[in-house]
C-alpha positions as CSV (number, residue, x, y, z in Angstrom):
1,M,117.2,99.3,100.6
2,R,113.9,100.2,102.2
3,L,111.0,102.4,100.0
4,D,107.6,103.3,100.4
5,V,105.8,102.4,97.1
6,S,103.2,104.7,97.8
7,N,105.3,107.4,98.0
8,H,106.4,107.8,94.0
9,H,109.7,110.0,95.5
10,S,110.6,107.2,97.3
11,V,110.4,105.2,94.4
12,E,111.9,106.6,92.1
13,N,114.9,107.2,94.4
14,F,115.2,103.6,94.3
15,A,115.1,103.3,90.7
16,D,118.1,105.9,90.5
17,Q,119.5,103.9,93.3
18,V,119.5,100.8,90.8
19,V,120.9,102.3,87.8
20,R,123.7,103.6,90.0
21,E,124.7,100.3,91.2
22,F,124.0,98.3,88.3
23,S,124.1,100.6,85.4
24,H,121.1,99.8,83.7
25,L,117.8,98.1,85.2
26,D,115.6,96.1,82.5
27,I,113.7,93.9,84.9
28,W,111.2,95.5,87.5
29,V,108.6,93.3,89.8
30,N,105.9,95.3,91.6
31,N,104.8,92.7,94.5
32,A,104.0,94.8,97.3
33,G,100.2,94.5,98.3
34,I,98.8,95.0,101.8
35,Y,95.5,93.0,102.5
36,P,94.1,94.1,106.0
37,M,89.7,92.3,106.2
38,A,87.4,94.7,106.5
39,P,83.8,94.8,105.5
40,A,82.8,96.8,103.0
41,L,79.9,99.1,105.2
42,E,82.6,99.6,108.0
43,M,85.7,100.0,106.0
44,T,87.4,103.3,106.6
45,D,88.3,106.3,104.3
46,P,91.9,105.5,105.6
47,Q,91.5,101.4,105.1
48,W,90.1,102.3,101.3
49,A,93.1,104.7,100.9
50,K,96.0,103.0,102.6
51,V,95.3,99.6,100.6
52,L,94.8,101.5,97.1
53,S,97.8,103.6,97.8
54,V,99.7,100.1,97.9
55,D,98.7,97.8,95.6
56,L,97.2,99.8,93.0
57,D,99.2,103.4,92.8
58,G,102.5,101.6,94.1
59,T,102.0,99.4,91.1
60,F,101.8,102.6,89.0
61,W,104.2,104.6,90.5
62,G,106.7,101.1,90.3
63,A,106.2,100.9,86.7
64,K,106.6,104.2,85.4
65,A,109.8,105.1,87.2
66,A,111.3,101.6,85.9
67,A,109.8,102.2,82.1
68,E,111.5,105.8,82.7
69,R,115.2,104.1,83.0
70,M,115.3,101.0,80.8
71,N,117.4,101.3,77.2
72,P,114.6,101.5,74.7
73,E,117.3,99.5,72.4
74,K,118.1,96.6,75.3
75,G,114.0,97.1,76.0
76,G,112.9,95.5,79.6
77,V,110.1,93.4,81.4
78,I,107.8,95.1,84.4
79,I,106.0,92.2,85.9
80,N,102.8,93.2,88.3
81,L,101.4,91.2,90.8
82,A,98.0,91.2,90.9
83,S,95.8,87.9,91.8
84,T,92.8,85.9,92.0
85,A,90.9,88.3,93.8
86,G,91.6,90.9,90.3
87,Y,88.9,88.0,88.9
88,R,86.6,87.6,91.7
89,G,85.3,88.8,95.2
90,F,86.6,88.0,98.4
91,P,84.3,89.3,101.2
92,G,85.7,91.5,103.6
93,M,88.7,92.7,100.9
94,A,86.9,95.2,98.4
95,H,89.9,97.2,98.7
96,H,92.1,94.9,97.5
97,V,89.8,93.2,95.1
98,S,89.4,96.1,93.8
99,A,92.9,97.4,93.4
100,K,93.9,93.8,92.1
101,H,91.1,94.1,89.0
102,A,92.9,97.9,88.1
103,V,96.2,96.2,88.4
104,R,95.4,93.3,85.8
105,G,93.8,96.9,83.1
106,L,96.8,98.9,84.2
107,T,99.4,95.7,83.0
108,R,97.3,95.6,79.7
109,T,97.2,99.4,79.3
110,L,100.8,100.1,80.0
111,A,101.7,97.0,77.8
112,A,99.9,99.0,74.6
113,E,101.9,102.6,75.6
114,L,105.3,101.0,76.5
115,A,105.7,98.6,73.8
116,P,107.2,100.9,71.0
117,M,109.8,101.1,73.6
118,N,110.3,97.8,73.6
119,I,109.2,97.4,76.9
120,R,107.2,94.3,77.8
121,V,104.6,94.7,80.9
122,L,102.7,91.2,82.4
123,A,100.8,90.1,85.6
124,L,100.8,87.2,87.3
125,A,97.6,86.1,89.6
126,P,98.6,84.1,92.1
127,T,96.5,82.5,94.8
128,L,97.4,81.9,98.2
129,I,101.1,81.5,98.8
130,E,102.1,80.7,101.7
131,T,104.2,83.8,103.3
132,P,104.5,84.8,106.7
133,G,102.4,87.6,105.7
134,V,99.5,85.4,105.1
135,E,100.5,83.6,108.2
136,A,100.4,86.1,110.8
137,M,97.3,86.6,108.4
138,K,95.5,83.4,109.5
139,P,93.4,85.0,112.7
140,M,91.9,87.7,111.0
141,F,90.8,85.4,107.8
142,E,89.5,83.1,110.5
143,Q,87.5,85.8,112.5
144,A,86.4,86.5,108.8
145,G,84.9,83.3,108.1
146,T,87.5,81.6,106.0
147,N,89.4,78.9,107.2
148,L,92.5,79.1,104.9
149,D,93.3,75.3,105.4
150,E,90.0,74.6,103.9
151,F,90.2,77.1,100.6
152,A,93.8,75.7,100.0
153,Q,92.1,71.7,99.6
154,Q,89.5,73.7,97.7
155,I,92.5,74.1,94.6
156,P,92.1,72.2,91.9
157,L,96.3,70.7,92.6
158,G,95.3,70.3,96.4
159,R,97.1,72.8,97.9
160,S,97.8,76.4,98.7
161,G,101.3,77.6,96.6
162,K,104.7,78.6,97.5
163,P,106.7,81.4,96.7
164,D,108.5,79.2,94.8
165,D,105.7,78.7,92.7
166,V,105.1,82.1,91.3
167,A,108.9,82.8,91.4
168,R,109.1,80.4,88.7
169,V,106.7,82.1,86.6
170,A,107.9,85.2,87.1
171,L,111.3,84.3,86.0
172,F,110.0,82.8,82.9
173,C,108.1,86.7,82.5
174,A,111.6,87.7,82.6
175,S,113.6,85.9,80.1
176,N,113.0,85.7,77.0
177,A,111.0,82.5,76.9
178,S,108.3,85.6,76.7
179,M,109.6,87.5,74.2
180,F,106.7,87.4,72.8
181,M,104.2,88.1,75.3
182,T,103.0,91.6,76.4
183,G,100.0,92.5,78.7
184,S,98.9,89.1,79.5
185,T,98.0,88.2,83.4
186,L,99.0,84.7,84.0
187,A,97.6,82.6,86.7
188,V,99.2,80.7,89.0
189,D,96.9,79.4,91.1
190,G,96.9,75.8,91.0
191,G,93.6,75.6,88.9
192,Q,91.6,77.8,91.1
193,L,90.4,80.4,88.4
194,A,89.3,77.2,86.5
195,V,87.1,76.0,88.8
């Protein structure tokens, strides 16, 4: 089902559809994110607003819609996608970096608020992940002076991540193996934040 994560009505309709089809909602992953590059002094109001509306507002609307539909007796898990950009700055990505810093704070706050409802909230902070979106962005990164292949070689494990690397950690977060964890952001970064 298509939805616009920056529109809370669209997100609520999606959550309602999930409950109609599966009779319950117990795992929700906020995974939408965009990162068009623009130097801060050249960034337009619409560029800033669009990234924040998807990366941050969409995470909030998704978490809120999910929590409202989760059964407090069974509980649930909300997983927010932050980024290593939520720990450091990246030239040309002031909007994305700001949003991902905020997602980490939102995760901690929601974890504290939703714990009495038996809802755990965790975040993942991936580094460069090989996705079609990242591949399409390579020319834009290169124009901004960042070679993604060289960037990947600087990751201590010597490579960029694959979607499955992130999915495995998300599976751990969604499972009972992490049942005493909430409010944490787990780095899925090949050691990038360690150096």
